[in-house]
Gaussian input, Z-matrix of N, CA and C with variables (Angstrom, degrees):
# hf/3-21g

backbone

0 1
 N
 C     1     B1
 C     2     B2     1     A1
 N     3     B3     2     A2     1     D1
 C     4     B4     3     A3     2     D2
 C     5     B5     4     A4     3     D3
 N     6     B6     5     A5     4     D4
 C     7     B7     6     A6     5     D5
 C     8     B8     7     A7     6     D6
 N     9     B9     8     A8     7     D7
 C    10    B10     9     A9     8     D8
 C    11    B11    10    A10     9     D9
 N    12    B12    11    A11    10    D10
 C    13    B13    12    A12    11    D11
 C    14    B14    13    A13    12    D12
 N    15    B15    14    A14    13    D13
 C    16    B16    15    A15    14    D14
 C    17    B17    16    A16    15    D15
 N    18    B18    17    A17    16    D16
 C    19    B19    18    A18    17    D17
 C    20    B20    19    A19    18    D18
 N    21    B21    20    A20    19    D19
 C    22    B22    21    A21    20    D20
 C    23    B23    22    A22    21    D21
 N    24    B24    23    A23    22    D22
 C    25    B25    24    A24    23    D23
 C    26    B26    25    A25    24    D24
 N    27    B27    26    A26    25    D25
 C    28    B28    27    A27    26    D26
 C    29    B29    28    A28    27    D27
 N    30    B30    29    A29    28    D28
 C    31    B31    30    A30    29    D29
 C    32    B32    31    A31    30    D30
 N    33    B33    32    A32    31    D31
 C    34    B34    33    A33    32    D32
 C    35    B35    34    A34    33    D33
 N    36    B36    35    A35    34    D34
 C    37    B37    36    A36    35    D35
 C    38    B38    37    A37    36    D36
 N    39    B39    38    A38    37    D37
 C    40    B40    39    A39    38    D38
 C    41    B41    40    A40    39    D39
 N    42    B42    41    A41    40    D40
 C    43    B43    42    A42    41    D41
 C    44    B44    43    A43    42    D42
 N    45    B45    44    A44    43    D43
 C    46    B46    45    A45    44    D44
 C    47    B47    46    A46    45    D45
 N    48    B48    47    A47    46    D46
 C    49    B49    48    A48    47    D47
 C    50    B50    49    A49    48    D48
 N    51    B51    50    A50    49    D49
 C    52    B52    51    A51    50    D50
 C    53    B53    52    A52    51    D51
 N    54    B54    53    A53    52    D52
 C    55    B55    54    A54    53    D53
 C    56    B56    55    A55    54    D54
 N    57    B57    56    A56    55    D55
 C    58    B58    57    A57    56    D56
 C    59    B59    58    A58    57    D57
 N    60    B60    59    A59    58    D58
 C    61    B61    60    A60    59    D59
 C    62    B62    61    A61    60    D60
 N    63    B63    62    A62    61    D61
 C    64    B64    63    A63    62    D62
 C    65    B65    64    A64    63    D63
 N    66    B66    65    A65    64    D64
 C    67    B67    66    A66    65    D65
 C    68    B68    67    A67    66    D66
 N    69    B69    68    A68    67    D67
 C    70    B70    69    A69    68    D68
 C    71    B71    70    A70    69    D69
 N    72    B72    71    A71    70    D70
 C    73    B73    72    A72    71    D71
 C    74    B74    73    A73    72    D72
 N    75    B75    74    A74    73    D73
 C    76    B76    75    A75    74    D74
 C    77    B77    76    A76    75    D75
 N    78    B78    77    A77    76    D76
 C    79    B79    78    A78    77    D77
 C    80    B80    79    A79    78    D78
 N    81    B81    80    A80    79    D79
 C    82    B82    81    A81    80    D80
 C    83    B83    82    A82    81    D81
 N    84    B84    83    A83    82    D82
 C    85    B85    84    A84    83    D83
 C    86    B86    85    A85    84    D84
 N    87    B87    86    A86    85    D85
 C    88    B88    87    A87    86    D86
 C    89    B89    88    A88    87    D87
 N    90    B90    89    A89    88    D88
 C    91    B91    90    A90    89    D89
 C    92    B92    91    A91    90    D90
 N    93    B93    92    A92    91    D91
 C    94    B94    93    A93    92    D92
 C    95    B95    94    A94    93    D93
 N    96    B96    95    A95    94    D94
 C    97    B97    96    A96    95    D95
 C    98    B98    97    A97    96    D96
 N    99    B99    98    A98    97    D97
 C   100   B100    99    A99    98    D98
 C   101   B101   100   A100    99    D99
 N   102   B102   101   A101   100   D100
 C   103   B103   102   A102   101   D101
 C   104   B104   103   A103   102   D102
 N   105   B105   104   A104   103   D103
 C   106   B106   105   A105   104   D104
 C   107   B107   106   A106   105   D105
 N   108   B108   107   A107   106   D106
 C   109   B109   108   A108   107   D107
 C   110   B110   109   A109   108   D108
 N   111   B111   110   A110   109   D109
 C   112   B112   111   A111   110   D110
 C   113   B113   112   A112   111   D111
 N   114   B114   113   A113   112   D112
 C   115   B115   114   A114   113   D113
 C   116   B116   115   A115   114   D114
 N   117   B117   116   A116   115   D115
 C   118   B118   117   A117   116   D116
 C   119   B119   118   A118   117   D117
 N   120   B120   119   A119   118   D118
 C   121   B121   120   A120   119   D119
 C   122   B122   121   A121   120   D120
 N   123   B123   122   A122   121   D121
 C   124   B124   123   A123   122   D122
 C   125   B125   124   A124   123   D123
 N   126   B126   125   A125   124   D124
 C   127   B127   126   A126   125   D125
 C   128   B128   127   A127   126   D126
 N   129   B129   128   A128   127   D127
 C   130   B130   129   A129   128   D128
 C   131   B131   130   A130   129   D129
 N   132   B132   131   A131   130   D130
 C   133   B133   132   A132   131   D131
 C   134   B134   133   A133   132   D132
 N   135   B135   134   A134   133   D133
 C   136   B136   135   A135   134   D134
 C   137   B137   136   A136   135   D135
 N   138   B138   137   A137   136   D136
 C   139   B139   138   A138   137   D137
 C   140   B140   139   A139   138   D138
 N   141   B141   140   A140   139   D139
 C   142   B142   141   A141   140   D140
 C   143   B143   142   A142   141   D141
 N   144   B144   143   A143   142   D142
 C   145   B145   144   A144   143   D143
 C   146   B146   145   A145   144   D144
 N   147   B147   146   A146   145   D145
 C   148   B148   147   A147   146   D146
 C   149   B149   148   A148   147   D147
 N   150   B150   149   A149   148   D148
 C   151   B151   150   A150   149   D149
 C   152   B152   151   A151   150   D150
 N   153   B153   152   A152   151   D151
 C   154   B154   153   A153   152   D152
 C   155   B155   154   A154   153   D153
 N   156   B156   155   A155   154   D154
 C   157   B157   156   A156   155   D155
 C   158   B158   157   A157   156   D156
 N   159   B159   158   A158   157   D157
 C   160   B160   159   A159   158   D158
 C   161   B161   160   A160   159   D159
 N   162   B162   161   A161   160   D160
 C   163   B163   162   A162   161   D161
 C   164   B164   163   A163   162   D162
 N   165   B165   164   A164   163   D163
 C   166   B166   165   A165   164   D164
 C   167   B167   166   A166   165   D165
 N   168   B168   167   A167   166   D166
 C   169   B169   168   A168   167   D167
 C   170   B170   169   A169   168   D168
 N   171   B171   170   A170   169   D169
 C   172   B172   171   A171   170   D170
 C   173   B173   172   A172   171   D171
 N   174   B174   173   A173   172   D172
 C   175   B175   174   A174   173   D173
 C   176   B176   175   A175   174   D174
 N   177   B177   176   A176   175   D175
 C   178   B178   177   A177   176   D176
 C   179   B179   178   A178   177   D177
 N   180   B180   179   A179   178   D178
 C   181   B181   180   A180   179   D179
 C   182   B182   181   A181   180   D180
 N   183   B183   182   A182   181   D181
 C   184   B184   183   A183   182   D182
 C   185   B185   184   A184   183   D183
 N   186   B186   185   A185   184   D184
 C   187   B187   186   A186   185   D185
 C   188   B188   187   A187   186   D186
 N   189   B189   188   A188   187   D187
 C   190   B190   189   A189   188   D188
 C   191   B191   190   A190   189   D189
 N   192   B192   191   A191   190   D190
 C   193   B193   192   A192   191   D191
 C   194   B194   193   A193   192   D192
 N   195   B195   194   A194   193   D193
 C   196   B196   195   A195   194   D194
 C   197   B197   196   A196   195   D195
 N   198   B198   197   A197   196   D196
 C   199   B199   198   A198   197   D197
 C   200   B200   199   A199   198   D198
 N   201   B201   200   A200   199   D199
 C   202   B202   201   A201   200   D200
 C   203   B203   202   A202   201   D201
 N   204   B204   203   A203   202   D202
 C   205   B205   204   A204   203   D203
 C   206   B206   205   A205   204   D204
 N   207   B207   206   A206   205   D205
 C   208   B208   207   A207   206   D206
 C   209   B209   208   A208   207   D207
 N   210   B210   209   A209   208   D208
 C   211   B211   210   A210   209   D209
 C   212   B212   211   A211   210   D210
 N   213   B213   212   A212   211   D211
 C   214   B214   213   A213   212   D212
 C   215   B215   214   A214   213   D213
 N   216   B216   215   A215   214   D214
 C   217   B217   216   A216   215   D215
 C   218   B218   217   A217   216   D216
 N   219   B219   218   A218   217   D217
 C   220   B220   219   A219   218   D218
 C   221   B221   220   A220   219   D219
 N   222   B222   221   A221   220   D220
 C   223   B223   222   A222   221   D221
 C   224   B224   223   A223   222   D222
 N   225   B225   224   A224   223   D223
 C   226   B226   225   A225   224   D224
 C   227   B227   226   A226   225   D225
 N   228   B228   227   A227   226   D226
 C   229   B229   228   A228   227   D227
 C   230   B230   229   A229   228   D228
 N   231   B231   230   A230   229   D229
 C   232   B232   231   A231   230   D230
 C   233   B233   232   A232   231   D231
 N   234   B234   233   A233   232   D232
 C   235   B235   234   A234   233   D233
 C   236   B236   235   A235   234   D234
 N   237   B237   236   A236   235   D235
 C   238   B238   237   A237   236   D236
 C   239   B239   238   A238   237   D237
 N   240   B240   239   A239   238   D238
 C   241   B241   240   A240   239   D239
 C   242   B242   241   A241   240   D240
 N   243   B243   242   A242   241   D241
 C   244   B244   243   A243   242   D242
 C   245   B245   244   A244   243   D243
 N   246   B246   245   A245   244   D244
 C   247   B247   246   A246   245   D245
 C   248   B248   247   A247   246   D246
 N   249   B249   248   A248   247   D247
 C   250   B250   249   A249   248   D248
 C   251   B251   250   A250   249   D249
 N   252   B252   251   A251   250   D250
 C   253   B253   252   A252   251   D251
 C   254   B254   253   A253   252   D252
 N   255   B255   254   A254   253   D253
 C   256   B256   255   A255   254   D254
 C   257   B257   256   A256   255   D255

   B1=1.4540
   B2=1.5238
   B3=1.3098
   B4=1.4637
   B5=1.5198
   B6=1.3048
   B7=1.4730
   B8=1.5223
   B9=1.3243
   B10=1.4596
   B11=1.5239
   B12=1.3444
   B13=1.4639
   B14=1.5199
   B15=1.3105
   B16=1.4624
   B17=1.5178
   B18=1.3405
   B19=1.4667
   B20=1.5187
   B21=1.3411
   B22=1.4606
   B23=1.5252
   B24=1.3257
   B25=1.4603
   B26=1.5223
   B27=1.3270
   B28=1.4606
   B29=1.5280
   B30=1.3408
   B31=1.4671
   B32=1.5250
   B33=1.3247
   B34=1.4564
   B35=1.5243
   B36=1.3203
   B37=1.4659
   B38=1.5178
   B39=1.3063
   B40=1.4655
   B41=1.5205
   B42=1.3291
   B43=1.4550
   B44=1.5275
   B45=1.3083
   B46=1.4591
   B47=1.5310
   B48=1.3412
   B49=1.4597
   B50=1.5290
   B51=1.3221
   B52=1.4703
   B53=1.5284
   B54=1.3542
   B55=1.4736
   B56=1.5268
   B57=1.3342
   B58=1.4581
   B59=1.5309
   B60=1.3397
   B61=1.4607
   B62=1.5189
   B63=1.3126
   B64=1.4659
   B65=1.5261
   B66=1.3047
   B67=1.4540
   B68=1.5320
   B69=1.3513
   B70=1.4597
   B71=1.5255
   B72=1.3336
   B73=1.4661
   B74=1.5212
   B75=1.3324
   B76=1.4616
   B77=1.5209
   B78=1.3127
   B79=1.4619
   B80=1.5133
   B81=1.3323
   B82=1.4488
   B83=1.4996
   B84=1.3217
   B85=1.4591
   B86=1.5245
   B87=1.3154
   B88=1.4576
   B89=1.5239
   B90=1.3165
   B91=1.4637
   B92=1.5184
   B93=1.3272
   B94=1.4598
   B95=1.5251
   B96=1.3075
   B97=1.4569
   B98=1.5146
   B99=1.2818
   B100=1.4459
   B101=1.4997
   B102=1.3088
   B103=1.4547
   B104=1.5074
   B105=1.3167
   B106=1.4559
   B107=1.5187
   B108=1.3154
   B109=1.4567
   B110=1.5175
   B111=1.3265
   B112=1.4602
   B113=1.5245
   B114=1.3232
   B115=1.4586
   B116=1.5266
   B117=1.3231
   B118=1.4630
   B119=1.5238
   B120=1.3360
   B121=1.4645
   B122=1.5281
   B123=1.3423
   B124=1.4611
   B125=1.5218
   B126=1.3132
   B127=1.4580
   B128=1.5098
   B129=1.3134
   B130=1.4661
   B131=1.5224
   B132=1.3108
   B133=1.4593
   B134=1.5152
   B135=1.3180
   B136=1.4557
   B137=1.5225
   B138=1.3106
   B139=1.4588
   B140=1.5214
   B141=1.3320
   B142=1.4575
   B143=1.5303
   B144=1.3217
   B145=1.4679
   B146=1.5241
   B147=1.3247
   B148=1.4642
   B149=1.5236
   B150=1.3154
   B151=1.4616
   B152=1.5286
   B153=1.3217
   B154=1.4664
   B155=1.5251
   B156=1.3163
   B157=1.4624
   B158=1.5171
   B159=1.3111
   B160=1.4637
   B161=1.5206
   B162=1.3076
   B163=1.4625
   B164=1.5196
   B165=1.3245
   B166=1.4590
   B167=1.5271
   B168=1.3393
   B169=1.4598
   B170=1.5254
   B171=1.3156
   B172=1.4602
   B173=1.5242
   B174=1.3160
   B175=1.4647
   B176=1.5280
   B177=1.3329
   B178=1.4599
   B179=1.5341
   B180=1.3441
   B181=1.4702
   B182=1.5271
   B183=1.3369
   B184=1.4567
   B185=1.5153
   B186=1.3220
   B187=1.4614
   B188=1.5220
   B189=1.3342
   B190=1.4643
   B191=1.5149
   B192=1.3332
   B193=1.4659
   B194=1.5123
   B195=1.3463
   B196=1.4581
   B197=1.5195
   B198=1.3319
   B199=1.4538
   B200=1.5208
   B201=1.3278
   B202=1.4606
   B203=1.5207
   B204=1.3226
   B205=1.4665
   B206=1.5292
   B207=1.3156
   B208=1.4633
   B209=1.5230
   B210=1.3283
   B211=1.4633
   B212=1.5297
   B213=1.3264
   B214=1.4682
   B215=1.5242
   B216=1.3214
   B217=1.4638
   B218=1.5232
   B219=1.3248
   B220=1.4692
   B221=1.5231
   B222=1.3173
   B223=1.4658
   B224=1.5256
   B225=1.3141
   B226=1.4642
   B227=1.5247
   B228=1.3131
   B229=1.4616
   B230=1.5278
   B231=1.3357
   B232=1.4593
   B233=1.5141
   B234=1.3126
   B235=1.4646
   B236=1.5261
   B237=1.3380
   B238=1.4650
   B239=1.5302
   B240=1.3132
   B241=1.4640
   B242=1.5329
   B243=1.3320
   B244=1.4651
   B245=1.5213
   B246=1.3136
   B247=1.4596
   B248=1.5193
   B249=1.3094
   B250=1.4638
   B251=1.5279
   B252=1.3174
   B253=1.4607
   B254=1.5191
   B255=1.3041
   B256=1.4720
   B257=1.4948
   A1=109.69
   A2=115.74
   A3=121.39
   A4=111.54
   A5=117.75
   A6=120.25
   A7=111.24
   A8=116.29
   A9=119.87
   A10=110.89
   A11=117.50
   A12=121.02
   A13=110.66
   A14=116.15
   A15=119.81
   A16=110.68
   A17=117.71
   A18=120.09
   A19=110.27
   A20=116.15
   A21=120.12
   A22=110.61
   A23=117.15
   A24=121.63
   A25=110.63
   A26=116.57
   A27=121.26
   A28=112.43
   A29=118.09
   A30=120.17
   A31=110.26
   A32=115.75
   A33=121.17
   A34=112.70
   A35=116.72
   A36=121.78
   A37=109.57
   A38=117.25
   A39=121.77
   A40=111.73
   A41=116.59
   A42=120.81
   A43=109.75
   A44=115.48
   A45=122.05
   A46=108.95
   A47=118.84
   A48=120.20
   A49=113.09
   A50=117.54
   A51=121.64
   A52=112.23
   A53=116.73
   A54=120.20
   A55=113.51
   A56=116.72
   A57=123.40
   A58=112.43
   A59=117.16
   A60=121.70
   A61=112.14
   A62=116.10
   A63=121.40
   A64=112.44
   A65=117.81
   A66=122.61
   A67=109.09
   A68=116.68
   A69=122.86
   A70=111.16
   A71=115.58
   A72=123.07
   A73=108.49
   A74=116.61
   A75=119.60
   A76=110.81
   A77=114.26
   A78=123.38
   A79=105.98
   A80=117.98
   A81=119.87
   A82=115.83
   A83=113.35
   A84=124.28
   A85=112.53
   A86=116.16
   A87=122.71
   A88=108.25
   A89=117.63
   A90=121.23
   A91=109.08
   A92=116.18
   A93=119.59
   A94=112.37
   A95=116.81
   A96=120.59
   A97=107.08
   A98=116.26
   A99=118.29
   A100=112.07
   A101=115.45
   A102=120.22
   A103=111.45
   A104=115.73
   A105=121.13
   A106=112.64
   A107=117.16
   A108=120.47
   A109=112.21
   A110=116.71
   A111=121.06
   A112=111.59
   A113=115.84
   A114=122.08
   A115=106.35
   A116=117.30
   A117=121.20
   A118=113.56
   A119=117.60
   A120=121.52
   A121=109.22
   A122=118.51
   A123=120.16
   A124=111.16
   A125=115.46
   A126=120.82
   A127=114.08
   A128=118.66
   A129=121.57
   A130=112.53
   A131=117.84
   A132=121.74
   A133=109.60
   A134=116.23
   A135=121.38
   A136=107.87
   A137=116.31
   A138=120.29
   A139=111.76
   A140=117.17
   A141=120.93
   A142=114.43
   A143=117.37
   A144=120.79
   A145=108.68
   A146=115.93
   A147=118.92
   A148=110.48
   A149=114.82
   A150=120.59
   A151=108.99
   A152=116.04
   A153=121.90
   A154=110.51
   A155=114.49
   A156=121.43
   A157=108.84
   A158=114.98
   A159=121.74
   A160=106.39
   A161=116.62
   A162=121.41
   A163=110.05
   A164=116.12
   A165=123.09
   A166=105.78
   A167=116.30
   A168=122.32
   A169=109.45
   A170=116.21
   A171=121.57
   A172=107.54
   A173=116.75
   A174=121.16
   A175=111.74
   A176=117.22
   A177=120.27
   A178=111.76
   A179=117.34
   A180=119.68
   A181=113.58
   A182=117.98
   A183=120.76
   A184=115.28
   A185=118.15
   A186=120.27
   A187=109.53
   A188=116.59
   A189=122.13
   A190=107.70
   A191=116.08
   A192=121.72
   A193=107.93
   A194=115.70
   A195=121.70
   A196=109.16
   A197=116.07
   A198=122.61
   A199=108.28
   A200=116.97
   A201=121.87
   A202=109.84
   A203=115.67
   A204=120.61
   A205=109.67
   A206=116.87
   A207=121.75
   A208=110.74
   A209=117.27
   A210=121.50
   A211=110.21
   A212=117.02
   A213=120.79
   A214=110.76
   A215=117.66
   A216=121.09
   A217=111.46
   A218=117.18
   A219=120.80
   A220=110.77
   A221=117.58
   A222=121.24
   A223=111.80
   A224=117.82
   A225=120.76
   A226=111.44
   A227=117.22
   A228=121.20
   A229=111.62
   A230=117.45
   A231=120.89
   A232=114.15
   A233=117.88
   A234=121.72
   A235=110.96
   A236=115.97
   A237=119.83
   A238=111.67
   A239=117.24
   A240=121.78
   A241=112.35
   A242=116.83
   A243=121.26
   A244=109.79
   A245=116.28
   A246=122.16
   A247=108.21
   A248=116.26
   A249=120.39
   A250=109.64
   A251=117.01
   A252=121.18
   A253=113.53
   A254=118.69
   A255=120.58
   A256=111.09
   D1=160.22
   D2=-173.91
   D3=-63.75
   D4=-40.06
   D5=-179.42
   D6=-60.03
   D7=-43.02
   D8=-179.87
   D9=-66.50
   D10=-38.41
   D11=177.37
   D12=-57.69
   D13=-46.91
   D14=-177.58
   D15=-69.71
   D16=-38.38
   D17=176.58
   D18=-59.39
   D19=-44.78
   D20=178.90
   D21=-62.28
   D22=-42.26
   D23=178.69
   D24=-63.08
   D25=-44.76
   D26=-174.89
   D27=-70.49
   D28=-21.82
   D29=175.67
   D30=-60.14
   D31=-40.53
   D32=-177.37
   D33=-92.99
   D34=-28.25
   D35=-174.29
   D36=-106.69
   D37=97.39
   D38=-179.58
   D39=-97.53
   D40=-12.58
   D41=-176.62
   D42=-124.66
   D43=155.36
   D44=175.84
   D45=-66.76
   D46=132.10
   D47=179.26
   D48=-70.53
   D49=-14.76
   D50=-179.56
   D51=-88.28
   D52=-51.82
   D53=-172.86
   D54=-117.80
   D55=-1.88
   D56=-177.95
   D57=68.37
   D58=14.19
   D59=178.22
   D60=-69.72
   D61=161.94
   D62=-178.67
   D63=-117.45
   D64=9.20
   D65=-177.48
   D66=-93.96
   D67=70.49
   D68=-174.39
   D69=-103.65
   D70=141.62
   D71=177.79
   D72=-129.89
   D73=153.15
   D74=177.53
   D75=-134.46
   D76=154.18
   D77=177.36
   D78=-140.98
   D79=135.74
   D80=-173.05
   D81=-115.86
   D82=165.95
   D83=177.19
   D84=51.10
   D85=53.84
   D86=178.11
   D87=-90.14
   D88=127.71
   D89=175.86
   D90=-71.13
   D91=135.36
   D92=-178.29
   D93=-94.06
   D94=3.39
   D95=175.94
   D96=-139.36
   D97=132.04
   D98=177.66
   D99=175.35
   D100=151.80
   D101=179.60
   D102=58.33
   D103=-128.38
   D104=-177.90
   D105=-103.22
   D106=4.58
   D107=-179.24
   D108=-79.15
   D109=166.27
   D110=179.76
   D111=-74.91
   D112=158.94
   D113=173.17
   D114=-83.22
   D115=105.63
   D116=-174.98
   D117=-74.41
   D118=-21.61
   D119=177.32
   D120=-128.61
   D121=68.07
   D122=-178.12
   D123=-60.66
   D124=137.84
   D125=-179.99
   D126=83.02
   D127=-3.80
   D128=-177.04
   D129=-99.75
   D130=-7.44
   D131=177.17
   D132=-112.18
   D133=-160.13
   D134=174.60
   D135=-117.27
   D136=-178.31
   D137=-178.76
   D138=-58.82
   D139=-40.23
   D140=-174.98
   D141=-108.12
   D142=-12.29
   D143=-177.66
   D144=-124.75
   D145=120.96
   D146=-179.84
   D147=-81.88
   D148=158.98
   D149=176.86
   D150=-65.14
   D151=157.00
   D152=-178.09
   D153=-114.85
   D154=149.20
   D155=173.91
   D156=-135.86
   D157=165.22
   D158=172.08
   D159=-119.50
   D160=139.25
   D161=-179.66
   D162=-108.32
   D163=140.31
   D164=170.95
   D165=-121.48
   D166=122.81
   D167=-175.01
   D168=-117.16
   D169=134.25
   D170=173.37
   D171=-91.35
   D172=116.87
   D173=179.66
   D174=-78.52
   D175=-4.75
   D176=176.92
   D177=-85.52
   D178=-43.83
   D179=-176.83
   D180=-119.64
   D181=-13.66
   D182=178.22
   D183=93.47
   D184=0.77
   D185=178.47
   D186=-61.39
   D187=133.93
   D188=175.81
   D189=-119.15
   D190=129.38
   D191=176.05
   D192=-118.33
   D193=135.24
   D194=179.46
   D195=-111.24
   D196=139.96
   D197=178.26
   D198=-121.03
   D199=118.85
   D200=179.79
   D201=-75.83
   D202=149.24
   D203=177.73
   D204=-68.56
   D205=158.89
   D206=177.72
   D207=-60.60
   D208=-38.15
   D209=178.49
   D210=-61.36
   D211=-44.80
   D212=178.51
   D213=-63.11
   D214=-40.42
   D215=179.72
   D216=-63.71
   D217=-41.04
   D218=178.30
   D219=-62.47
   D220=-42.07
   D221=-178.01
   D222=-70.17
   D223=-31.51
   D224=-179.67
   D225=-64.39
   D226=-36.79
   D227=-176.84
   D228=-60.51
   D229=-33.57
   D230=-179.13
   D231=-99.79
   D232=5.00
   D233=-176.04
   D234=-90.44
   D235=140.90
   D236=175.77
   D237=-80.46
   D238=-1.52
   D239=179.31
   D240=-86.18
   D241=-8.22
   D242=-178.20
   D243=-125.37
   D244=142.45
   D245=177.74
   D246=-120.06
   D247=126.04
   D248=177.74
   D249=-70.59
   D250=133.36
   D251=-174.93
   D252=-81.41
   D253=-36.43
   D254=-178.13
   D255=-119.13

């Protein structure tokens, strides 16, 4: 689940990778499609349920990092909407 992914990441990452700040905040289970905004993970959700991400924000420099759920990652691998780079 997304919360566990971020917890695992935060165990090792105590500082912002951009500014080395320590003023980090997180918010979980954010839908990546909704309202009038774009679908940020096309093909990773279902028809009625959008994929979820967790955000970690550095309040020192403003860097925002998003972590996709394991379910979204599994669906991306088989989706024709995504192309693997390497």
